[in-house]
N, C-alpha and C positions, 0 to 999 in steps of 0.2 A: 159757699157757706163760709161765714166769718165766725170762727170760734175763738174765744179768749185763750190766751196762753196761761198755763198753770205751772208753777214751779213748786216742787216739793223737796224739802231737805230733811234728812233724818240722820240720826246717829245710832249705831248699833254697837253695843258693848257685849262681848262674849268672854266668858270666863270658864276655864276648864280646870277642875281640881281632880287629881288622881292620887289617892292615898298611897299608892305604890311608889310614887315619885317624890315623897316627902324627904326633905333634907334633914338629916339627923346630925347635928354638930358633934355629938359624942363619937360618931363613926369617922370623923375627920379631925381629930385632935382639937376639938372645940371650935373649929372654924365655923363662923356663923353667917358670913356674907361672902358672896362670890360675884365678881363683875365679869360679865360675858358680853362681848361686842354684839350688837343687834343683828349684824349680818351672819353671825354664827348660830342664831336661834332659829329653829324650824318653825314656820307658821303654816297652818293649814290653808289650802285654797278655799275661799268662801265665795259661793255663787248665790246670788239672790234672784229669784224669779218673781215677777208680778203677774 
């Protein structure tokens, strides 16, 4: 059987907002921005099934 090849590309964007994790500058002497190295940020494992 000679079947054609099929390529599929997709992009998935996930966003998670948790109100309990909001940054409040007034709690940190007005500090509004914090730089954190990407290797220090936890990312959830995402598994997609077809």
